[in-house]
C-alpha positions as CSV (number, residue, x, y, z in Angstrom):
1,M,105.9,-0.4,157.1
2,D,102.8,-0.5,159.3
3,P,101.6,3.0,160.3
4,Y,101.7,2.0,164.0
5,E,105.2,0.8,163.6
6,Y,106.2,4.1,161.9
7,A,104.4,6.2,164.6
8,F,106.2,4.4,167.4
9,K,109.5,4.7,165.6
10,C,109.0,8.5,165.4
11,F,108.2,9.1,169.1
12,A,108.3,6.0,171.2
13,S,111.6,6.2,173.1
14,K,112.6,7.2,176.6
15,W,113.7,10.6,175.5
16,K,111.9,11.8,172.4
17,P,108.6,12.9,174.0
18,L,110.4,14.7,176.8
19,I,112.8,16.5,174.3
20,L,110.0,17.5,172.0
21,R,107.9,18.8,174.9
22,A,110.9,20.8,176.3
23,I,111.4,22.4,172.9
24,Y,107.7,23.2,172.7
25,V,107.7,24.8,176.1
26,D,110.8,26.9,175.4
27,H,109.9,27.7,171.8
28,V,113.6,27.8,170.9
29,T,116.0,25.5,172.9
30,R,119.7,25.4,173.0
31,F,121.7,22.2,173.5
32,S,123.1,23.5,176.8
33,A,119.5,24.0,178.1
34,F,119.0,20.3,178.1
35,K,121.9,19.8,180.4
36,K,120.3,22.1,182.9
37,T,117.1,20.2,183.1
38,H,116.3,17.5,185.6
39,Y,116.5,14.8,183.0
40,A,119.4,12.4,183.5
41,I,120.3,12.3,179.8
42,S,123.8,12.0,178.6
43,E,125.2,14.3,175.9
44,K,125.7,11.4,173.6
45,V,122.1,10.2,173.9
46,L,120.8,13.8,173.6
47,S,122.8,14.4,170.5
48,K,121.7,11.1,168.9
49,T,118.0,11.7,169.8
50,L,118.1,15.3,168.4
51,R,119.7,14.0,165.2
52,E,116.9,11.4,164.9
53,L,114.2,14.1,165.5
54,E,115.8,16.3,162.9
55,A,116.1,13.5,160.3
56,E,112.4,12.8,160.8
57,G,111.6,16.4,160.2
58,F,110.2,17.2,163.7
59,V,113.0,19.5,164.8
60,K,114.9,22.2,162.9
61,R,118.5,22.7,164.0
62,T,120.2,26.1,163.4
63,V,124.0,26.5,163.9
64,F,125.2,30.1,164.5
65,A,128.8,30.8,163.6
66,E,129.8,32.3,166.9
67,V,132.5,31.5,169.4
68,P,131.6,29.3,171.1
69,V,129.2,27.9,168.5
70,R,125.5,28.3,169.4
71,V,123.1,25.7,168.3
72,E,119.3,26.2,168.6
73,Y,116.4,23.8,168.1
74,V,112.8,24.6,167.2
75,L,109.9,22.4,166.3
76,T,108.8,22.2,162.7
77,E,105.1,22.1,161.7
78,A,105.3,18.3,161.9
79,G,106.8,18.6,165.4
80,Q,104.0,20.9,166.5
81,E,101.4,18.3,165.2
82,L,103.2,15.6,167.1
83,I,102.9,17.6,170.3
84,V,99.1,17.4,170.0
85,L,99.3,13.6,169.8
86,L,101.8,13.4,172.6
87,D,99.7,15.6,174.8
88,T,96.7,13.4,174.2
89,V,98.7,10.3,175.2
90,Y,99.9,12.2,178.3
91,R,96.4,13.1,179.4
92,W,95.3,9.5,178.9
93,S,98.3,8.2,180.9
94,R,97.8,10.8,183.7
95,K,94.2,9.8,184.1
96,R,95.1,6.1,184.3
97,M,97.9,6.7,186.7
98,L,95.5,8.7,189.0
99,E,92.9,5.9,188.8
100,K,95.6,3.4,189.8
101,S,97.2,5.7,192.5
102,I,100.6,5.7,190.6
103,P,102.8,8.6,191.6
104,I,103.2,11.2,188.9
105,D,106.5,13.1,188.4
106,P,106.0,16.7,189.4
107,V,108.5,18.0,186.7
108,G,106.3,16.5,184.0
109,E,103.3,17.9,185.6
110,K,104.8,21.4,185.5
111,F,105.6,21.0,181.8
112,H,102.1,20.0,181.1
113,G,100.5,22.8,183.1
114,Y,99.0,20.7,185.9
115,V,101.1,22.3,188.6
116,A,102.8,25.7,188.9
117,E,106.6,25.9,189.1
118,E,106.4,27.8,192.3
119,S,104.7,24.9,194.0
120,L,107.5,22.4,193.1
121,D,110.1,21.7,195.8
122,I,112.8,20.6,193.4
């Protein structure tokens, strides 16, 4: 497999970068936390994407034997390394969007530290 092909398989989907970044920001994220975000992701797609990220070794899933069951997700070392790459892609894309006057989603701006949460009207 070509290294580009492998890289894009790892992180190039609609949801993977957003999920990875959300886990990074929260440090430890629970499945239910994703349902509270502004992302319009279904539970089925979220589950599938988290399983893929876990299978690739970017996310560690821990299940706690409680009632109800608690499941937490954290980034692995490989996941942390991927955040550096994704942040570089984000900065490049943000710069291009500003140059082309393309509107930028304020929620993404908050997660990347470009705007304070208090200034968002969401």
